[in-house]
C-alpha positions in Angstrom: 2.6 -39.7 -2.9 3.5 -37.1 -5.5 5.5 -34.3 -3.8 6.1 -32.3 -7.1 4.4 -29.1 -8.3 2.0 -31.2 -10.3 0.3 -32.1 -7.1 -1.6 -28.9 -6.8 -3.6 -30.0 -3.7 -0.4 -30.5 -1.8 1.1 -27.0 -2.5 -1.9 -24.8 -3.1 -2.5 -23.8 0.5 1.2 -23.2 1.2 1.5 -21.0 -2.0 -1.5 -18.9 -1.1 -0.3 -18.5 2.5 3.1 -17.4 1.1 1.4 -14.8 -1.1 -0.6 -13.5 1.9 2.4 -13.3 4.2 4.5 -11.6 1.5 2.1 -8.7 1.2 2.0 -8.3 5.0 5.8 -8.0 5.0 5.6 -5.5 2.0 3.0 -3.5 3.9 5.1 -3.4 7.0 8.1 -2.2 5.0 6.1 0.5 3.3 4.6 1.7 6.6 8.0 2.0 8.2 9.7 3.8 5.2 6.8 6.1 4.0 6.1 8.7 6.6 2.5 9.5 5.5 1.6 5.9 5.8 3.2 5.7 9.3 1.3 8.9 10.4 -2.0 7.6 9.0 -2.3 5.0 11.8 -3.3 2.4 9.2 -2.4 -1.0 10.5 0.1 -3.0 8.5 -2.5 -5.6 7.8 -4.8 -3.0 6.1 -1.9 -1.7 4.0 -1.0 -5.3 3.0 -4.6 -6.0 2.2 -4.9 -3.1 -0.2 -1.6 -4.2 -1.9 -3.0 -7.7 -2.2 -6.3 -6.4 -3.6 -4.5 -4.4 -6.3 -2.2 -7.3 -7.2 -5.2 -9.7 -7.4 -7.4 -7.3 -9.5 -4.4 -6.7 -11.9 -3.9 -10.5 -12.2 -0.3 -10.3 -11.2 -0.6 -13.1 -8.6 -3.2 -15.9 -8.7 -4.8 -15.3 -5.3 -7.5 -17.9 -4.7 -10.7 -16.2 -3.4 -12.0 -19.4 -1.8 -8.7 -19.6 0.2 -8.9 -16.0 1.2 -12.5 -16.4 2.4 -11.6 -19.5 4.4 -8.7 -17.6 6.1 -11.1 -14.7 6.9 -13.6 -17.2 8.4 -11.3 -19.4 10.4 -8.9 -16.7 11.7 -11.9 -14.9 13.2 -12.8 -17.9 15.3 -9.2 -18.8 16.2 -8.4 -15.2 17.2 -11.4 -15.0 19.5 -10.7 -18.4 21.1 -7.1 -17.3 21.8 -8.4 -14.2 23.6 -11.0 -16.2 25.5 -8.3 -18.6 26.9 -6.3 -15.7 28.4 -6.3 -15.9 32.2 -7.1 -12.5 33.8 -4.1 -10.8 35.2 -3.9 -10.2 39.0 -4.6 -6.5 38.4 -7.7 -7.4 36.5 -9.1 -9.7 39.2 -9.8 -7.1 41.8 -11.5 -4.0 40.5 -13.0 -1.0 42.2 -16.6 -0.2 42.0 -15.9 2.6 39.6 -14.0 0.4 37.2 -16.7 -2.2 37.2 -19.3 0.5 36.5 -17.3 1.9 33.6 -16.9 -1.6 32.2 -20.6 -2.3 32.4 -21.4 1.1 30.9 -18.8 0.4 28.1 -20.7 -2.9 27.3 -23.9 -1.0 27.0 -22.1 1.7 25.0 -20.8 -0.8 22.5 -24.1 -2.5 21.9 -25.9 0.9 21.6 -23.4 1.7 18.8 -24.3 -1.5 17.1 -28.0 -0.7 17.3 -27.6 2.9 16.1 -25.4 1.7 13.2 -28.0 -1.0 12.4 -30.8 1.6 12.3 -28.8 3.8 10.0 -28.0 0.9 7.7 -31.5 -0.3 7.4 -33.0 3.2 6.9 -30.5 4.0 4.2 -31.3 0.8 2.4 -35.0 1.2 2.7 -34.9 4.8 1.4 -32.8 3.8 -1.5 -35.0 0.9 -2.3 -38.1 3.2 -2.3 -36.4 5.8 -4.5 -33.6 4.7 -6.8 -32.8 1.0 -6.3 -36.1 -1.0 -6.0 -34.3 -4.4 -6.1 -32.0 -3.5 -3.2 -31.7 -6.1 -0.4 -32.9 -3.9 2.5 -31.8 -6.1 5.4 -28.3 -5.7 4.1 -28.1 -2.5 6.2 -27.4 -4.7 9.2 -24.0 -5.4 7.7 -23.0 -1.9 8.8 -22.7 -2.7 12.6 -21.0 -6.0 11.7 -18.4 -4.3 9.5 -17.9 -1.2 11.7 -18.4 -2.6 15.1 -17.4 -6.2 14.8 -14.8 -6.3 12.0 -14.1 -8.1 8.7 -14.7 -11.6 9.8 -18.2 -11.0 11.1 -19.1 -8.7 8.2 -18.1 -11.4 5.8 -20.0 -14.1 7.7 -23.3 -12.1 7.7 -22.8 -10.9 4.1 -22.1 -14.4 3.0 -25.1 -15.8 4.9 -27.4 -13.2 3.3 -25.9 -14.0 -0.1 -26.3 -17.8 0.3 -29.6 -18.0 2.2 -31.5 -14.9 1.0 -30.1 -14.1 -2.4 -28.2 -10.8 -1.6 -26.0 -10.7 -4.7 -22.5 -9.6 -3.8 -23.3 -9.8 0.0 -19.9 -11.2 1.0 -17.9 -8.6 -0.9 -20.2 -5.9 0.4 -19.6 -7.0 4.0 -15.8 -7.0 3.5 -15.9 -3.6 1.8 -17.9 -2.1 4.7 -15.4 -3.4 7.2 -12.5 -2.0 5.2 -14.2 1.4 5.0 -14.6 1.2 8.8 -10.9 0.8 9.1 -10.4 3.9 7.0 -12.8 5.9 9.2 -10.8 4.8 12.3 -7.6 5.9 10.7 -8.9 9.2 9.3 -10.6 10.0 12.6 -7.3 9.1 14.4 -5.4 11.5 12.2 -7.8 14.4 12.9 -7.6 13.9 16.7 -3.9 13.5 16.7 -3.6 16.7 14.8 -5.8 18.4 17.5 -3.5 16.9 20.2 -0.4 18.2 18.4 -1.8 21.7 18.4 -2.4 21.3 22.1 1.3 20.3 22.4 0.6 16.8 23.7 3.5 14.4 23.1 3.1 11.1 21.4 5.1 8.1 22.5 8.4 7.3 20.8 9.6 3.9 19.5 12.1 3.2 22.3 9.6 4.2 25.0 6.9 2.1 23.3 9.1 -1.0 23.5 9.7 -0.4 27.2 6.0 0.1 27.8 5.2 -3.2 25.9 7.4 -5.1 28.2 5.8 -3.6 31.2 2.3 -4.1 30.1 2.6 -7.6 28.8 4.9 -10.0 30.8 6.2 -13.0 28.9 5.3 -15.5 31.7 3.4 -15.7 34.9 4.1 -17.7 38.1 3.8 -21.5 38.1 3.6 -21.8 34.3 4.9 -24.8 32.5 8.5 -24.5 31.3 9.2 -22.8 28.0 10.7 -26.0 26.6 10.4 -29.4 28.2 9.0 -32.6 26.6 6.9 -30.2 24.5 7.3 -26.6 23.6 5.1 -24.2 25.5 3.9 -22.5 22.3 2.8 -26.0 21.0 0.6 -26.3 24.1 -1.0 -22.9 23.4 -1.7 -23.8 19.8 -3.1 -27.2 20.8 -5.5 -25.7 23.3 -6.7 -23.2 20.7 -7.3 -25.8 18.1 -8.9 -28.2 20.6 -11.5 -25.5 21.4 -11.9 -24.8 17.7 -12.6 -28.5 17.1 -15.1 -28.4 19.9 -16.6 -25.4 18.2 -17.1 -27.3 14.9 -18.7 -30.3 16.8 -21.0 -28.0 18.7 -22.1 -26.1 15.5 -22.6 -29.5 13.7 -24.6 -30.9 16.6 -26.9 -27.8 16.8 -27.4 -27.8 13.0 -28.2 -31.5 13.0 -30.7 -31.0 15.9 -32.5 -28.2 14.0 -32.5 -30.1 10.7 -33.9 -33.3 12.3 -36.5 -31.7 14.5 -39.8 -31.3 12.4 -41.2 -28.7 14.8 -38.1 -26.5 14.3 -38.2 -26.7 10.5 -39.6 -23.2 10.1 -36.6 -21.5 11.8 -33.9 -23.9 10.9 -33.3 -22.1 7.5 -32.6 -18.9 9.4 -30.7 -20.3 12.5 -28.4 -22.8 10.8 -26.5 -20.2 8.7 -26.2 -18.0 11.8 -24.8 -20.8 13.9 -22.0 -21.4 11.4 -21.6 -17.7 10.6 -21.1 -16.8 14.2 -18.8 -19.6 15.1 -16.6 -17.2 16.9 -19.2 -16.7 19.6 -19.5 -20.4 20.2 -15.7 -20.6 20.2 -15.4 -17.7 22.7 -17.9 -19.3 25.0 -16.1 -22.7 24.9 -12.8 -21.0 25.5 -14.1 -19.2 28.6 -15.5 -22.6 29.8 -12.1 -24.3 29.3 -10.4 -21.4 31.0 -12.7 -21.8 34.0 -12.2 -25.6 34.1 -8.4 -25.2 34.1 -8.6 -22.6 36.9 -10.9 -24.9 38.9 -8.5 -27.8 38.6 -5.7 -25.6 39.9 -7.8 -24.4 42.8 -8.6 -27.9 43.9 -5.0 -29.0 43.6 -5.6 -31.6 40.8 -3.4 -29.5 38.5 -0.3 -27.7 39.8 1.0 -26.1 36.7 -0.5 -23.2 34.7 -0.8 -24.3 31.0 -2.0 -21.1 29.4 0.3 -18.3 28.6 -1.2 -14.9 28.0 1.7 -13.5 26.1 1.7 -16.4 23.5 -2.1 -16.4 23.3 -2.0 -12.7 22.5 0.5 -13.4 19.8 -1.8 -16.1 18.3 -4.8 -13.8 18.3 -2.8 -10.9 16.9 -1.4 -13.0 14.1 -4.9 -14.5 13.4 -6.5 -11.1 13.2 -3.7 -9.7 11.0 -4.1 -12.5 8.5 -7.9 -12.1 8.7 -7.8 -8.4 7.9 -5.3 -8.8 5.0 -7.2 -11.7 3.5 -10.6 -10.0 3.9 -9.5 -6.9 2.0 -7.9 -9.0 -0.7 -11.0 -11.1 -1.1 -13.2 -8.1 -2.1 -14.6 -8.6 -5.6 -14.9 -5.1 -7.2 -17.2 -6.6 -9.8 -19.7 -7.8 -7.1 -20.0 -4.2 -5.9 -20.9 -2.7 -9.3 -24.6 -2.3 -8.3 -23.9 -1.6 -4.6 -21.6 1.5 -4.8 -24.3 4.0 -4.0 -25.7 2.3 -0.9 -22.1 1.4 0.2 -20.9 5.0 0.0 -24.0 6.6 1.5 -24.4 4.0 4.3 -20.7 4.1 5.4 -20.5 7.9 5.2 -23.5 8.5 7.3 -22.6 5.6 9.6 -19.1 7.0 10.1 -20.2 10.5 10.9 -23.0 9.5 13.3 -20.7 7.0 15.1 -18.1 9.8 15.6 -20.6 12.3 17.0 -22.5 9.8 19.1 -19.2 8.5 20.7 -18.0 12.0 21.4 -21.3 12.9 23.1 -21.6 9.8 25.2 -17.9 9.5 26.1 -18.1 13.0 27.8 -20.8 11.6 30.0 -19.4 8.2 30.7 -15.7 9.0 31.0 -15.5 12.6 32.4 -12.1 12.0 34.0 -10.5 10.6 30.9 -12.8 11.7 28.1 -10.2 11.9 25.3 -8.7 8.5 26.1 -12.1 6.8 26.4 -13.4 8.5 23.3 -10.4 7.5 21.1 -10.3 3.9 22.3 -14.1 3.4 21.8 -14.1 5.2 18.4 -11.2 3.1 17.1 -13.0 -0.1 18.2 -16.4 0.9 16.9 -15.1 1.6 13.4 -12.3 -0.9 13.2 -11.3 -3.6 15.7 -10.1 -3.8 19.3 -6.5 -3.4 18.1 -7.4 -0.2 16.2 -8.9 1.2 19.5 -5.7 0.2 21.4 -3.6 1.8 18.6 -5.4 5.2 19.0 -5.4 5.0 22.7 -1.6 4.5 22.9 -1.1 7.8 21.2 -2.5 9.6 24.3 -2.2 7.0 27.0 0.9 4.9 26.1 1.3 3.3 29.6 -2.5 2.7 30.0 -2.8 4.8 33.1 -6.5 5.4 32.5 -9.2 2.7 32.6 -9.8 3.1 28.8 -8.1 -0.1 27.8 -9.8 -2.0 30.6 -13.2 -0.7 29.3 -12.5 -2.3 25.9 -11.9 -5.7 27.6 -14.7 -5.7 30.0 -17.0 -3.9 27.6 -16.5 -6.5 24.9 -17.3 -9.3 27.3 -20.5 -7.5 28.4 -21.4 -6.7 24.8 -21.5 -10.5 24.0 -24.3 -10.8 26.5 -26.1 -7.5 25.8 -25.7 -7.9 22.1 -27.2 -11.3 21.8 -30.6 -10.0 20.5 -28.7 -8.6 17.5 -28.1 -12.1 16.3 -31.8 -12.8 16.3 -32.5 -9.5 14.4 -29.9 -10.5 11.7 -32.0 -13.6 11.1 -35.4 -11.9 11.5 -34.9 -8.8 9.2 -34.6 -10.6 5.8 -37.8 -12.7 6.3 -40.3 -10.0 5.1 -40.9 -6.2 5.0 -43.0 -6.6 8.2 -40.1 -8.3 10.0 -37.7 -5.6 8.8 -40.0 -2.9 10.3 -40.2 -4.9 13.6 -36.4 -5.2 13.6 -36.1 -1.4 13.3 -38.6 -0.9 16.1 -36.7 -3.3 18.3 -33.4 -1.6 17.6 -34.8 1.8 18.4 -36.4 0.7 21.7 -33.4 -1.3 22.8 -31.0 1.5 22.0 -33.2 4.0 23.9 -33.2 1.6 27.0 -29.4 1.3 26.9 -28.9 5.0 26.6 -31.3 5.6 29.5 -29.4 3.0 31.6 -26.0 4.6 30.8 -27.2 8.1 31.7 -28.6 6.9 35.0 -25.4 4.9 35.7 -23.0 7.6 34.6 -20.2 8.9 37.0 -21.1 11.9 39.1 -24.8 11.3 39.0 -26.2 11.2 42.6 -27.5 7.9 43.8 -31.1 7.4 45.0 -29.8 7.2 48.6 -27.9 10.5 48.2 -31.0 12.2 46.8 -33.1 11.0 49.7 -30.5 12.3 52.2 -30.4 15.7 50.4 -34.2 16.0 50.6 -34.2 15.2 54.3 -31.6 17.8 54.9 
């Protein structure tokens, strides 16, 4: 085998990964040394992504777009699988009724945000197609909740699916750009609220204190875990479990695709469902990860397995690294040229979406989290315009030790949102079929959002229960 530079297949992946990691390190250096960047709350991965985008557009380094898109796609699945394998901490296993209620409400809150963002995106695209841009791909408005609420990986997957299956030119870059704008909305909103807090003389957490808090909140090991180094390194076990689930994810997606392709009665919907199956591989991976976690827990309960093989600290590091690489690669993969005919819908849709998301979250957070409105609002706003890590970043500025249930709401709410948000997947495949299907999609979004808002308002803290009302009437 040729190990020299002439063997491009051997070195290409390593070179590209080296480029990507280099810009992450440069972004980290700039964030630490330049005060405005540090105060902006922009994650290092976002700064690195913009550096890589500039370098790529200027032609200074030969970034490979196919590699960048592959990293965005695969790191999304790997990150969610690592999160799914995490065993719940003891403090998370026994929750009060109030915490459970807040978690369920948060799941409905998250999905209602998706739906409202989806309605805004479709309405903007429809209005623009009727007035100024007749050839606009109207269903592309559903990329707004994917980019803002889900993140770069999912926005890229949906945009790429629309581009490949439905002819949305520049769809992949459009999805990545929307997700990037969401990150900026999270950071800008974070700056505004931190300035408000500063005027109220609330203290933000210092670096030394943050390190202490990190150690408290995230223990390196739990009881009865396998040794750090024995016949095999503990980290190797974590990576192996994640990749085993990802292999099972591929086999599951391949099996479902083959079933749809080879079943004549399903030929009508196979064109829509197959791209969604591969585009939302992270949902399959998350489900399989939760299943494996349950199997391992069951084996321990029955005594067939005595050691705990998963380690939350290392799995968090795997997911964190995967999401950092995903964000950096997704921004770098944006093709400015692909957006030349999409700047107007992009700017209008993201601006209206960002403002409506901000005001809706402020309004609903006051009703759902009356005892910790500011913490709950910042955490949810950060997640619904960026990612879970952005929400945690904003939350730590006002609740560094996680004394309020706001961080818990993000965890439980995200799990509930997978169940409550499943109809969104069907809408993503339904909307591009025809104008009638697009109108039906809008109607479903409106009705579903109204039902979720009604449920949250009925289930909000402080609202008297039916039994309490009956007792009051009798009195």
